[in-house]
ZADREN-203491 format. One record per residue (C-alpha): x, y, z; residue number from 1; residue in one letter. Coordinates in nm, 3 decimals, always signed. Layout:
// ZADREN-203491
{pt {X; Y; Z}; NUM; 'A'};
...
END
This chain:
// ZADREN-203491
{pt {+0.849; -3.239; +0.873}; 1; 'M'};
{pt {+0.840; -2.941; +0.641}; 2; 'S'};
{pt {+0.815; -2.598; +0.788}; 3; 'G'};
{pt {+0.631; -2.279; +0.690}; 4; 'V'};
{pt {+0.750; -2.048; +0.416}; 5; 'V'};
{pt {+0.654; -1.681; +0.414}; 6; 'V'};
{pt {+0.702; -1.548; +0.061}; 7; 'V'};
{pt {+0.776; -1.178; +0.065}; 8; 'G'};
{pt {+1.014; -1.008; +0.311}; 9; 'A'};
{pt {+0.771; -0.720; +0.341}; 10; 'S'};
{pt {+0.613; -0.557; +0.644}; 11; 'L'};
{pt {+0.328; -0.808; +0.622}; 12; 'A'};
{pt {+0.568; -1.097; +0.564}; 13; 'G'};
{pt {+0.787; -1.007; +0.860}; 14; 'L'};
{pt {+0.491; -0.970; +1.096}; 15; 'R'};
{pt {+0.352; -1.305; +0.974}; 16; 'A'};
{pt {+0.685; -1.476; +1.036}; 17; 'A'};
{pt {+0.713; -1.314; +1.379}; 18; 'D'};
{pt {+0.361; -1.426; +1.475}; 19; 'A'};
{pt {+0.432; -1.781; +1.358}; 20; 'L'};
{pt {+0.751; -1.797; +1.558}; 21; 'A'};
{pt {+0.568; -1.677; +1.871}; 22; 'R'};
{pt {+0.263; -1.899; +1.823}; 23; 'S'};
{pt {+0.417; -2.216; +1.964}; 24; 'G'};
{pt {+0.464; -2.369; +1.620}; 25; 'Y'};
{pt {+0.763; -2.603; +1.641}; 26; 'S'};
{pt {+0.847; -2.627; +1.271}; 27; 'G'};
{pt {+1.090; -2.401; +1.093}; 28; 'G'};
{pt {+0.987; -2.058; +0.963}; 29; 'V'};
{pt {+1.158; -1.925; +0.650}; 30; 'T'};
{pt {+1.105; -1.571; +0.522}; 31; 'L'};
{pt {+1.221; -1.503; +0.166}; 32; 'I'};
{pt {+1.243; -1.175; -0.026}; 33; 'G'};
{pt {+1.373; -1.078; -0.368}; 34; 'D'};
{pt {+1.527; -0.750; -0.252}; 35; 'E'};
{pt {+1.883; -0.762; -0.114}; 36; 'P'};
{pt {+1.785; -0.596; +0.214}; 37; 'H'};
{pt {+1.623; -0.698; +0.536}; 38; 'Q'};
{pt {+1.255; -0.595; +0.557}; 39; 'P'};
{pt {+1.201; -0.220; +0.574}; 40; 'Y'};
{pt {+0.933; +0.045; +0.609}; 41; 'N'};
{pt {+0.807; +0.185; +0.276}; 42; 'R'};
{pt {+0.594; +0.490; +0.372}; 43; 'P'};
{pt {+0.897; +0.706; +0.465}; 44; 'P'};
{pt {+1.033; +0.671; +0.108}; 45; 'L'};
{pt {+0.808; +0.952; -0.015}; 46; 'S'};
{pt {+0.837; +1.160; +0.302}; 47; 'K'};
{pt {+1.108; +1.176; +0.570}; 48; 'E'};
{pt {+1.353; +0.940; +0.398}; 49; 'A'};
{pt {+1.347; +1.173; +0.097}; 50; 'L'};
{pt {+1.332; +1.498; +0.290}; 51; 'L'};
{pt {+1.604; +1.407; +0.540}; 52; 'E'};
{pt {+1.814; +1.181; +0.314}; 53; 'E'};
{pt {+1.781; +0.898; +0.563}; 54; 'Q'};
{pt {+1.993; +0.590; +0.514}; 55; 'E'};
{pt {+1.863; +0.234; +0.517}; 56; 'F'};
{pt {+1.903; +0.170; +0.889}; 57; 'D'};
{pt {+1.652; +0.447; +0.965}; 58; 'A'};
{pt {+1.374; +0.257; +0.785}; 59; 'I'};
{pt {+1.478; -0.102; +0.861}; 60; 'R'};
{pt {+1.215; -0.307; +1.040}; 61; 'L'};
{pt {+1.302; -0.505; +1.350}; 62; 'R'};
{pt {+1.178; -0.856; +1.416}; 63; 'S'};
{pt {+0.992; -0.929; +1.738}; 64; 'S'};
{pt {+1.076; -1.300; +1.729}; 65; 'A'};
{pt {+1.359; -1.457; +1.926}; 66; 'K'};
{pt {+1.696; -1.451; +1.747}; 67; 'P'};
{pt {+1.723; -1.750; +1.514}; 68; 'G'};
{pt {+1.350; -1.827; +1.520}; 69; 'A'};
{pt {+1.305; -1.707; +1.160}; 70; 'V'};
{pt {+1.543; -1.792; +0.874}; 71; 'S'};
{pt {+1.572; -1.498; +0.634}; 72; 'L'};
{pt {+1.667; -1.544; +0.269}; 73; 'L'};
{pt {+1.722; -1.217; +0.082}; 74; 'T'};
{pt {+1.799; -1.147; -0.282}; 75; 'G'};
{pt {+1.601; -1.449; -0.398}; 76; 'V'};
{pt {+1.245; -1.454; -0.525}; 77; 'G'};
{pt {+0.973; -1.713; -0.574}; 78; 'A'};
{pt {+0.940; -1.829; -0.935}; 79; 'V'};
{pt {+0.653; -2.071; -0.890}; 80; 'S'};
{pt {+0.475; -2.289; -0.636}; 81; 'A'};
{pt {+0.311; -2.629; -0.642}; 82; 'D'};
{pt {+0.057; -2.605; -0.362}; 83; 'L'};
{pt {-0.056; -2.963; -0.405}; 84; 'G'};
{pt {+0.293; -3.102; -0.348}; 85; 'R'};
{pt {+0.397; -2.834; -0.101}; 86; 'G'};
{pt {+0.694; -2.710; -0.304}; 87; 'L'};
{pt {+0.825; -2.359; -0.368}; 88; 'L'};
{pt {+1.069; -2.297; -0.652}; 89; 'F'};
{pt {+1.317; -2.009; -0.610}; 90; 'L'};
{pt {+1.500; -1.790; -0.858}; 91; 'S'};
{pt {+1.838; -1.935; -0.756}; 92; 'D'};
{pt {+1.725; -2.288; -0.846}; 93; 'G'};
{pt {+1.649; -2.407; -0.493}; 94; 'R'};
{pt {+1.331; -2.589; -0.396}; 95; 'E'};
{pt {+1.172; -2.545; -0.054}; 96; 'L'};
{pt {+0.923; -2.795; +0.085}; 97; 'A'};
{pt {+0.652; -2.654; +0.309}; 98; 'F'};
{pt {+0.353; -2.764; +0.513}; 99; 'E'};
{pt {+0.218; -2.408; +0.531}; 100; 'G'};
{pt {+0.263; -2.096; +0.322}; 101; 'L'};
{pt {+0.195; -1.724; +0.358}; 102; 'V'};
{pt {+0.185; -1.514; +0.040}; 103; 'A'};
{pt {+0.302; -1.160; +0.119}; 104; 'A'};
{pt {+0.467; -1.055; -0.207}; 105; 'T'};
{pt {+0.303; -0.714; -0.225}; 106; 'G'};
{pt {+0.295; -0.485; -0.527}; 107; 'L'};
{pt {+0.506; -0.342; -0.805}; 108; 'R'};
{pt {+0.448; +0.002; -0.958}; 109; 'P'};
{pt {+0.282; +0.039; -1.295}; 110; 'R'};
{pt {+0.442; +0.236; -1.576}; 111; 'A'};
{pt {+0.258; +0.427; -1.847}; 112; 'L'};
{pt {+0.282; +0.288; -2.198}; 113; 'G'};
{pt {+0.360; +0.624; -2.360}; 114; 'I'};
{pt {+0.668; +0.746; -2.549}; 115; 'P'};
{pt {+0.937; +0.855; -2.302}; 116; 'K'};
{pt {+1.314; +0.882; -2.275}; 117; 'P'};
{pt {+1.521; +0.599; -2.132}; 118; 'S'};
{pt {+1.653; +0.825; -1.855}; 119; 'G'};
{pt {+1.493; +1.066; -1.613}; 120; 'G'};
{pt {+1.165; +0.872; -1.567}; 121; 'V'};
{pt {+1.135; +0.693; -1.234}; 122; 'V'};
{pt {+0.894; +0.520; -0.996}; 123; 'V'};
{pt {+0.909; +0.496; -0.617}; 124; 'L'};
{pt {+0.840; +0.167; -0.445}; 125; 'R'};
{pt {+1.170; +0.028; -0.318}; 126; 'T'};
{pt {+1.477; +0.159; -0.138}; 127; 'Y'};
{pt {+1.669; +0.125; -0.466}; 128; 'E'};
{pt {+1.403; +0.344; -0.630}; 129; 'D'};
{pt {+1.469; +0.607; -0.362}; 130; 'L'};
{pt {+1.843; +0.598; -0.428}; 131; 'L'};
{pt {+1.781; +0.640; -0.800}; 132; 'R'};
{pt {+1.539; +0.928; -0.738}; 133; 'L'};
{pt {+1.798; +1.107; -0.525}; 134; 'R'};
{pt {+2.056; +1.066; -0.800}; 135; 'A'};
{pt {+1.817; +1.175; -1.076}; 136; 'E'};
{pt {+1.727; +1.495; -0.888}; 137; 'L'};
{pt {+2.079; +1.633; -0.933}; 138; 'A'};
{pt {+2.065; +1.942; -1.156}; 139; 'G'};
{pt {+1.686; +1.927; -1.189}; 140; 'V'};
{pt {+1.459; +2.227; -1.148}; 141; 'R'};
{pt {+1.119; +2.106; -1.273}; 142; 'D'};
{pt {+0.962; +1.777; -1.169}; 143; 'V'};
{pt {+0.642; +1.633; -1.315}; 144; 'A'};
{pt {+0.453; +1.373; -1.110}; 145; 'I'};
{pt {+0.205; +1.166; -1.308}; 146; 'I'};
{pt {-0.063; +1.054; -1.066}; 147; 'G'};
{pt {-0.255; +1.241; -0.796}; 148; 'A'};
{pt {-0.304; +0.970; -0.537}; 149; 'G'};
{pt {-0.145; +0.970; -0.193}; 150; 'F'};
{pt {+0.204; +0.877; -0.317}; 151; 'I'};
{pt {+0.195; +1.144; -0.586}; 152; 'G'};
{pt {+0.075; +1.411; -0.343}; 153; 'C'};
{pt {+0.324; +1.312; -0.072}; 154; 'E'};
{pt {+0.605; +1.333; -0.326}; 155; 'L'};
{pt {+0.475; +1.670; -0.446}; 156; 'A'};
{pt {+0.483; +1.804; -0.090}; 157; 'A'};
{pt {+0.830; +1.667; -0.016}; 158; 'S'};
{pt {+0.989; +1.786; -0.339}; 159; 'L'};
{pt {+0.829; +2.131; -0.310}; 160; 'T'};
{pt {+0.975; +2.160; +0.039}; 161; 'Q'};
{pt {+1.314; +2.067; -0.107}; 162; 'L'};
{pt {+1.288; +2.359; -0.349}; 163; 'G'};
{pt {+1.181; +2.192; -0.674}; 164; 'Y'};
{pt {+0.905; +2.322; -0.900}; 165; 'R'};
{pt {+0.648; +2.043; -0.907}; 166; 'V'};
{pt {+0.355; +1.976; -1.139}; 167; 'S'};
{pt {+0.105; +1.698; -1.062}; 168; 'V'};
{pt {-0.071; +1.561; -1.371}; 169; 'I'};
{pt {-0.373; +1.327; -1.353}; 170; 'A'};
{pt {-0.710; +1.256; -1.519}; 171; 'P'};
{pt {-0.914; +1.324; -1.202}; 172; 'E'};
{pt {-1.069; +1.662; -1.128}; 173; 'D'};
{pt {-0.912; +1.679; -0.780}; 174; 'V'};
{pt {-0.626; +1.488; -0.617}; 175; 'P'};
{pt {-0.698; +1.183; -0.400}; 176; 'M'};
{pt {-1.052; +1.178; -0.539}; 177; 'L'};
{pt {-1.123; +0.808; -0.495}; 178; 'R'};
{pt {-1.035; +0.772; -0.125}; 179; 'P'};
{pt {-1.144; +1.120; -0.009}; 180; 'L'};
{pt {-1.416; +1.252; -0.237}; 181; 'G'};
{pt {-1.436; +1.576; -0.433}; 182; 'E'};
{pt {-1.481; +1.826; -0.150}; 183; 'E'};
{pt {-1.199; +1.712; +0.076}; 184; 'L'};
{pt {-0.972; +1.636; -0.220}; 185; 'G'};
{pt {-1.038; +1.989; -0.347}; 186; 'G'};
{pt {-0.960; +2.141; -0.007}; 187; 'A'};
{pt {-0.627; +1.958; +0.008}; 188; 'L'};
{pt {-0.550; +2.070; -0.347}; 189; 'M'};
{pt {-0.598; +2.430; -0.242}; 190; 'R'};
{pt {-0.348; +2.374; +0.037}; 191; 'H'};
{pt {-0.096; +2.232; -0.212}; 192; 'H'};
{pt {-0.152; +2.524; -0.449}; 193; 'L'};
{pt {-0.087; +2.773; -0.171}; 194; 'Q'};
{pt {+0.238; +2.591; -0.095}; 195; 'A'};
{pt {+0.352; +2.619; -0.456}; 196; 'G'};
{pt {+0.252; +2.287; -0.617}; 197; 'V'};
{pt {+0.116; +2.312; -0.971}; 198; 'G'};
{pt {-0.163; +2.088; -1.100}; 199; 'F'};
{pt {-0.260; +1.970; -1.446}; 200; 'G'};
{pt {-0.581; +1.781; -1.377}; 201; 'L'};
{pt {-0.860; +1.647; -1.597}; 202; 'S'};
{pt {-0.607; +1.547; -1.862}; 203; 'R'};
{pt {-0.395; +1.251; -1.965}; 204; 'L'};
{pt {-0.024; +1.248; -2.045}; 205; 'P'};
{pt {+0.040; +1.118; -2.397}; 206; 'V'};
{pt {+0.418; +1.158; -2.420}; 207; 'A'};
{pt {+0.730; +1.257; -2.230}; 208; 'V'};
{pt {+0.933; +1.454; -2.482}; 209; 'E'};
{pt {+1.307; +1.512; -2.479}; 210; 'G'};
{pt {+1.634; +1.357; -2.581}; 211; 'G'};
{pt {+1.807; +1.121; -2.344}; 212; 'E'};
{pt {+1.624; +1.292; -2.057}; 213; 'R'};
{pt {+1.280; +1.454; -2.029}; 214; 'P'};
{pt {+1.214; +1.813; -2.127}; 215; 'E'};
{pt {+0.836; +1.826; -2.098}; 216; 'R'};
{pt {+0.523; +1.616; -2.046}; 217; 'V'};
{pt {+0.262; +1.660; -2.322}; 218; 'V'};
{pt {-0.107; +1.594; -2.249}; 219; 'C'};
{pt {-0.408; +1.497; -2.455}; 220; 'N'};
{pt {-0.553; +1.849; -2.447}; 221; 'D'};
{pt {-0.239; +1.998; -2.601}; 222; 'G'};
{pt {-0.102; +2.137; -2.276}; 223; 'S'};
{pt {+0.255; +2.064; -2.167}; 224; 'S'};
{pt {+0.456; +2.084; -1.845}; 225; 'F'};
{pt {+0.830; +2.148; -1.822}; 226; 'D'};
{pt {+1.011; +1.863; -1.651}; 227; 'A'};
{pt {+1.369; +1.742; -1.635}; 228; 'Q'};
{pt {+1.249; +1.454; -1.417}; 229; 'L'};
{pt {+0.923; +1.259; -1.436}; 230; 'V'};
{pt {+0.791; +1.040; -1.155}; 231; 'I'};
{pt {+0.521; +0.787; -1.242}; 232; 'E'};
{pt {+0.281; +0.731; -0.951}; 233; 'A'};
{pt {-0.006; +0.569; -1.139}; 234; 'V'};
{pt {-0.083; +0.271; -0.920}; 235; 'G'};
{pt {+0.049; -0.079; -0.873}; 236; 'S'};
{pt {-0.001; -0.442; -0.974}; 237; 'S'};
{pt {-0.004; -0.735; -0.734}; 238; 'A'};
{pt {+0.290; -0.976; -0.747}; 239; 'N'};
{pt {+0.099; -1.300; -0.794}; 240; 'V'};
{pt {+0.254; -1.459; -1.103}; 241; 'E'};
{pt {+0.449; -1.710; -0.894}; 242; 'W'};
{pt {+0.118; -1.863; -0.781}; 243; 'L'};
{pt {-0.013; -1.930; -1.133}; 244; 'E'};
{pt {-0.100; -2.286; -1.225}; 245; 'G'};
{pt {-0.269; -2.367; -0.894}; 246; 'N'};
{pt {-0.630; -2.294; -0.995}; 247; 'G'};
{pt {-0.646; -1.969; -0.795}; 248; 'L'};
{pt {-0.831; -1.645; -0.868}; 249; 'D'};
{pt {-0.539; -1.405; -0.921}; 250; 'L'};
{pt {-0.731; -1.139; -1.113}; 251; 'S'};
{pt {-0.666; -0.875; -0.845}; 252; 'D'};
{pt {-0.425; -1.009; -0.590}; 253; 'G'};
{pt {-0.496; -1.344; -0.426}; 254; 'V'};
{pt {-0.865; -1.411; -0.363}; 255; 'L'};
{pt {-0.907; -1.519; +0.001}; 256; 'C'};
{pt {-1.193; -1.604; +0.232}; 257; 'D'};
{pt {-1.278; -1.413; +0.550}; 258; 'E'};
{pt {-0.989; -1.591; +0.726}; 259; 'R'};
{pt {-0.730; -1.489; +0.463}; 260; 'L'};
{pt {-0.714; -1.848; +0.335}; 261; 'R'};
{pt {-0.684; -1.931; -0.032}; 262; 'F'};
{pt {-0.689; -2.242; -0.247}; 263; 'G'};
{pt {-0.947; -2.410; -0.025}; 264; 'G'};
{pt {-0.681; -2.503; +0.229}; 265; 'D'};
{pt {-0.630; -2.345; +0.571}; 266; 'G'};
{pt {-0.254; -2.397; +0.538}; 267; 'R'};
{pt {-0.227; -2.130; +0.267}; 268; 'F'};
{pt {-0.288; -1.768; +0.366}; 269; 'L'};
{pt {-0.218; -1.427; +0.215}; 270; 'A'};
{pt {-0.121; -1.103; +0.390}; 271; 'A'};
{pt {-0.059; -0.741; +0.303}; 272; 'G'};
{pt {-0.132; -0.565; -0.025}; 273; 'D'};
{pt {-0.165; -0.889; -0.218}; 274; 'V'};
{pt {-0.456; -1.026; -0.010}; 275; 'A'};
{pt {-0.810; -0.972; -0.149}; 276; 'R'};
{pt {-1.056; -1.070; +0.121}; 277; 'F'};
{pt {-1.405; -0.984; +0.249}; 278; 'P'};
{pt {-1.413; -0.780; +0.568}; 279; 'N'};
{pt {-1.746; -0.890; +0.714}; 280; 'L'};
{pt {-1.757; -0.586; +0.941}; 281; 'A'};
{pt {-1.845; -0.394; +0.622}; 282; 'F'};
{pt {-1.985; -0.643; +0.367}; 283; 'D'};
{pt {-1.898; -0.967; +0.189}; 284; 'S'};
{pt {-1.716; -0.818; -0.111}; 285; 'I'};
{pt {-1.347; -0.920; -0.131}; 286; 'P'};
{pt {-1.112; -0.621; -0.160}; 287; 'R'};
{pt {-0.743; -0.546; -0.138}; 288; 'R'};
{pt {-0.656; -0.275; +0.115}; 289; 'V'};
{pt {-0.321; -0.107; +0.051}; 290; 'E'};
{pt {-0.260; +0.044; +0.395}; 291; 'H'};
{pt {+0.043; +0.016; +0.624}; 292; 'W'};
{pt {-0.167; -0.084; +0.925}; 293; 'E'};
{pt {-0.350; -0.346; +0.718}; 294; 'M'};
{pt {-0.014; -0.501; +0.627}; 295; 'A'};
{pt {+0.064; -0.526; +0.999}; 296; 'V'};
{pt {-0.280; -0.662; +1.090}; 297; 'D'};
{pt {-0.304; -0.917; +0.808}; 298; 'T'};
{pt {+0.050; -1.038; +0.874}; 299; 'G'};
{pt {-0.008; -1.088; +1.244}; 300; 'R'};
{pt {-0.342; -1.258; +1.185}; 301; 'Y'};
{pt {-0.206; -1.490; +0.914}; 302; 'A'};
{pt {+0.094; -1.596; +1.120}; 303; 'G'};
{pt {-0.108; -1.655; +1.435}; 304; 'K'};
{pt {-0.389; -1.836; +1.251}; 305; 'A'};
{pt {-0.150; -2.064; +1.064}; 306; 'L'};
{pt {+0.048; -2.143; +1.377}; 307; 'G'};
{pt {-0.274; -2.225; +1.562}; 308; 'R'};
{pt {-0.395; -2.455; +1.284}; 309; 'L'};
{pt {-0.066; -2.641; +1.251}; 310; 'L'};
{pt {-0.016; -2.689; +1.625}; 311; 'T'};
{pt {-0.369; -2.761; +1.747}; 312; 'S'};
{pt {-0.588; -2.801; +1.436}; 313; 'G'};
{pt {-0.807; -2.511; +1.550}; 314; 'E'};
{pt {-0.947; -2.250; +1.315}; 315; 'E'};
{pt {-0.928; -1.881; +1.396}; 316; 'S'};
{pt {-1.229; -1.646; +1.392}; 317; 'P'};
{pt {-1.299; -1.437; +1.085}; 318; 'A'};
{pt {-1.062; -1.147; +1.025}; 319; 'F'};
{pt {-1.261; -0.824; +1.066}; 320; 'T'};
{pt {-1.008; -0.543; +1.112}; 321; 'P'};
{pt {-1.065; -0.168; +1.129}; 322; 'M'};
{pt {-0.877; -0.029; +0.827}; 323; 'P'};
{pt {-0.672; +0.281; +0.902}; 324; 'A'};
{pt {-0.427; +0.495; +0.710}; 325; 'F'};
{pt {-0.242; +0.822; +0.739}; 326; 'W'};
{pt {-0.063; +1.060; +0.506}; 327; 'S'};
{pt {+0.173; +1.350; +0.580}; 328; 'D'};
{pt {+0.162; +1.635; +0.328}; 329; 'Q'};
{pt {+0.340; +1.957; +0.420}; 330; 'F'};
{pt {+0.239; +2.023; +0.782}; 331; 'E'};
{pt {-0.089; +1.832; +0.745}; 332; 'L'};
{pt {-0.151; +1.492; +0.904}; 333; 'R'};
{pt {-0.437; +1.313; +0.729}; 334; 'I'};
{pt {-0.575; +1.016; +0.927}; 335; 'Q'};
{pt {-0.854; +0.778; +0.832}; 336; 'S'};
{pt {-1.050; +0.499; +1.001}; 337; 'F'};
{pt {-1.291; +0.262; +0.829}; 338; 'G'};
{pt {-1.341; +0.250; +0.453}; 339; 'M'};
{pt {-1.431; +0.597; +0.320}; 340; 'P'};
{pt {-1.358; +0.480; -0.035}; 341; 'G'};
{pt {-1.676; +0.270; -0.027}; 342; 'L'};
{pt {-1.885; +0.589; -0.048}; 343; 'V'};
{pt {-1.920; +0.749; -0.391}; 344; 'T'};
{pt {-2.240; +0.949; -0.337}; 345; 'D'};
{pt {-2.136; +1.308; -0.252}; 346; 'P'};
{pt {-2.455; +1.346; -0.049}; 347; 'G'};
{pt {-2.332; +1.077; +0.190}; 348; 'Q'};
{pt {-2.003; +1.258; +0.260}; 349; 'I'};
{pt {-2.047; +1.520; +0.530}; 350; 'R'};
{pt {-1.833; +1.745; +0.748}; 351; 'V'};
{pt {-1.868; +1.627; +1.109}; 352; 'L'};
{pt {-1.643; +1.882; +1.275}; 353; 'E'};
{pt {-1.428; +2.178; +1.176}; 354; 'G'};
{pt {-1.387; +2.342; +0.836}; 355; 'D'};
{pt {-1.267; +2.207; +0.501}; 356; 'L'};
{pt {-0.999; +2.473; +0.470}; 357; 'D'};
{pt {-0.862; +2.410; +0.820}; 358; 'G'};
{pt {-0.878; +2.122; +1.064}; 359; 'E'};
{pt {-1.170; +1.905; +0.963}; 360; 'V'};
{pt {-1.336; +1.569; +1.022}; 361; 'V'};
{pt {-1.532; +1.426; +0.729}; 362; 'V'};
{pt {-1.775; +1.135; +0.768}; 363; 'G'};
{pt {-1.858; +0.882; +0.495}; 364; 'Y'};
{pt {-2.199; +0.714; +0.523}; 365; 'H'};
{pt {-2.398; +0.433; +0.368}; 366; 'R'};
{pt {-2.751; +0.535; +0.454}; 367; 'E'};
{pt {-2.736; +0.583; +0.833}; 368; 'D'};
{pt {-2.415; +0.386; +0.887}; 369; 'T'};
{pt {-2.087; +0.568; +0.934}; 370; 'L'};
{pt {-1.841; +0.347; +0.742}; 371; 'V'};
{pt {-1.540; +0.579; +0.746}; 372; 'G'};
{pt {-1.395; +0.906; +0.868}; 373; 'V'};
{pt {-1.104; +1.119; +0.753}; 374; 'V'};
{pt {-0.944; +1.367; +0.990}; 375; 'L'};
{pt {-0.718; +1.649; +0.883}; 376; 'V'};
{pt {-0.567; +1.758; +1.211}; 377; 'G'};
{pt {-0.771; +1.704; +1.530}; 378; 'F'};
{pt {-0.517; +1.448; +1.665}; 379; 'P'};
{pt {-0.692; +1.452; +2.003}; 380; 'Q'};
{pt {-1.008; +1.314; +1.839}; 381; 'N'};
{pt {-0.865; +1.009; +1.661}; 382; 'H'};
{pt {-0.990; +0.750; +1.909}; 383; 'M'};
{pt {-1.329; +0.921; +1.939}; 384; 'K'};
{pt {-1.395; +0.880; +1.566}; 385; 'Y'};
{pt {-1.241; +0.536; +1.539}; 386; 'R'};
{pt {-1.485; +0.427; +1.810}; 387; 'T'};
{pt {-1.771; +0.603; +1.632}; 388; 'A'};
{pt {-1.707; +0.403; +1.314}; 389; 'V'};
{pt {-1.682; +0.076; +1.507}; 390; 'S'};
{pt {-2.006; +0.137; +1.694}; 391; 'E'};
{pt {-2.191; +0.244; +1.381}; 392; 'S'};
{pt {-2.077; -0.066; +1.192}; 393; 'L'};
{pt {-2.178; -0.294; +1.479}; 394; 'A'};
{pt {-2.523; -0.138; +1.486}; 395; 'A'};
{pt {-2.594; -0.099; +1.118}; 396; 'G'};
{pt {-2.406; -0.325; +0.876}; 397; 'V'};
{pt {-2.503; -0.673; +0.761}; 398; 'A'};
{pt {-2.287; -0.850; +0.500}; 399; 'P'};
{pt {-2.432; -0.814; +0.151}; 400; 'A'};
END
């Protein structure tokens, strides 16, 4: 009998493999990843691993399965899959037969299609990217970060603390606009400015000028920013190409149902950043959620659900998690519960407690339903507001 293959030795992939191994499933569980390392934790790459020059062991993830319960193949990726025949084709020429599959291949960073030197322009997604960033920082004074999302702002905070002069360049009016809204994003920008971060917002980079290495970033309004190192933090693309040819919707990750299943077969599930699914606690619209805790939750659900199906034939209930994320920027801890990014009407974003320029709790509403909160500080109130979102959703949201 064929076993289960988990494609992607990511946080989500590891938790899926662990859950499968603990579910009572008697077949083999194989976890494969194209990086040469064991699974590791990515969020520290832009924060403590950079600030403290941590080595790999500090971010390595530990399995919760019994030793030997999961076979790990590293340094080999999936090239393609034939779901109908239950075959996975690997980059080293091997073929793996499977009776169940979990897709957990995550994301890769995008790069801007603008003129730029061959050296001194980096991204940050993998441990190898971190090693390259450390090496590229030698002799650098000015760093330009293209992109004002969470990764860009975390990097800006870390590099400023390390003594570099940092400029953040992005087309939005305030950083972290999409997940946080204009008011809270503006308040956090003021905090960054006070700490020494420079911003070039409401503009687009059109070229990175220099010789073999950058000298400046030039924008569409004619402005320029000195930089001997440029970091691109402009979003990511889902790693789904290996699933092409199976009749799947891969337009934005892997389209799944409310049980994380894809391809019309309960034996195929997705987990982590690559999974696009409807969370019926909020509505019926499939979305990808790129949060650390969602990678954990989707992985555990997928592994447990697949193990349950293969051992007893039983289906699991719909997956309706509470999304949560956090970000550390300077001394600030930003914590969120729910889906604040669903709310785009500024009139539905309100301060619930505190002050925007200090500790604050911001609520995000759809009509009378609280669908998300963001806390800056107030660590003692995290569970209070997580519960408030859960209770409001239970009382007020019907899938639409």
